[in-house]
C-alpha positions as CSV (number, residue, x, y, z in Angstrom):
1,M,83.5,210.4,11.7
2,D,81.1,210.0,14.7
3,W,83.0,212.7,16.6
4,L,81.9,215.2,13.9
5,G,78.3,214.7,15.0
6,Y,79.2,215.7,18.5
7,L,81.1,218.8,17.4
8,I,78.4,220.3,15.3
9,P,76.0,221.1,18.2
10,L,78.9,222.7,20.1
11,A,80.0,225.0,17.2
12,P,77.6,227.9,18.3
13,F,79.2,227.9,21.7
14,G,82.7,228.0,20.3
15,L,81.8,230.8,17.9
16,G,80.1,232.8,20.7
17,G,83.2,232.5,22.9
18,L,85.4,233.6,20.0
19,W,83.2,236.6,19.4
20,I,83.3,237.6,23.1
21,W,87.1,237.2,23.2
22,T,87.7,239.3,20.1
23,S,85.4,242.1,21.2
24,H,87.2,242.2,24.6
25,Q,90.6,242.3,22.8
26,S,89.3,245.2,20.6
27,K,88.1,247.1,23.7
28,M,91.5,246.6,25.4
29,I,93.4,247.9,22.4
30,D,91.1,251.0,22.3
31,K,91.8,251.6,26.0
32,Q,95.6,251.2,25.5
33,K,95.5,253.7,22.6
34,E,93.4,256.1,24.8
35,L,95.9,255.8,27.7
36,L,98.9,256.5,25.4
37,L,97.2,259.5,23.9
38,L,96.2,260.8,27.3
39,G,99.7,260.3,28.6
40,K,101.3,262.3,25.8
41,S,98.8,265.1,25.9
42,A,98.7,265.7,29.7
43,P,102.1,267.5,30.0
44,E,101.0,269.9,27.2
45,S,98.1,271.2,29.3
46,E,98.4,273.8,32.0
47,D,97.4,271.3,34.7
48,G,99.8,268.7,33.4
49,R,102.7,271.2,33.4
50,R,101.9,272.3,36.9
51,M,101.7,268.8,38.1
52,N,105.1,267.9,36.6
53,E,106.6,271.0,38.3
54,D,105.1,270.0,41.6
55,M,106.3,266.4,41.2
56,K,109.9,267.6,40.4
57,Y,109.8,269.9,43.5
58,L,108.5,267.1,45.8
59,K,111.1,264.6,44.5
60,E,113.9,267.1,45.2
61,R,112.5,267.6,48.7
62,V,112.3,263.9,49.4
63,A,115.9,263.5,48.1
64,T,117.0,266.2,50.5
65,L,115.1,264.6,53.4
66,E,116.6,261.2,52.6
67,K,120.1,262.7,52.7
68,I,119.4,264.3,56.1
69,V,118.0,261.0,57.5
70,T,120.7,258.7,56.2
71,D,123.7,261.1,56.8
72,E,125.2,260.4,60.2
73,R,126.7,263.8,60.5
74,G,123.4,265.4,59.6
75,A,121.7,263.4,62.3
76,R,124.1,264.6,64.9
77,E,123.8,268.2,63.8
78,L,120.0,267.9,63.8
79,E,120.1,266.4,67.4
80,S,122.3,269.3,68.6
81,E,120.1,271.9,67.0
82,I,117.0,270.3,68.6
83,A,118.8,270.3,72.0
84,K,119.7,274.0,71.6
85,L,116.1,274.9,70.8
86,K,114.9,273.0,73.9
87,D,117.4,274.8,76.1
88,S,116.4,278.2,74.9
């Protein structure tokens, strides 16, 4: 029972730590809810819709450029076109 005498003075520190931890968890949950709501409402706005269209367009462009770069036939054609342009 002597250990109980040592724990009683430490109780306020434990309760303070518990309070800090629970308030932090509450704030994190609120932030997660906010991000989820923001993520769902963004495409509904005009800016969100425009950004989605731009992202789709850019992804298509990047896919096309990747095909050109990785396609051996495309690389040879590109080199011949560049050579033709240099000659003219």
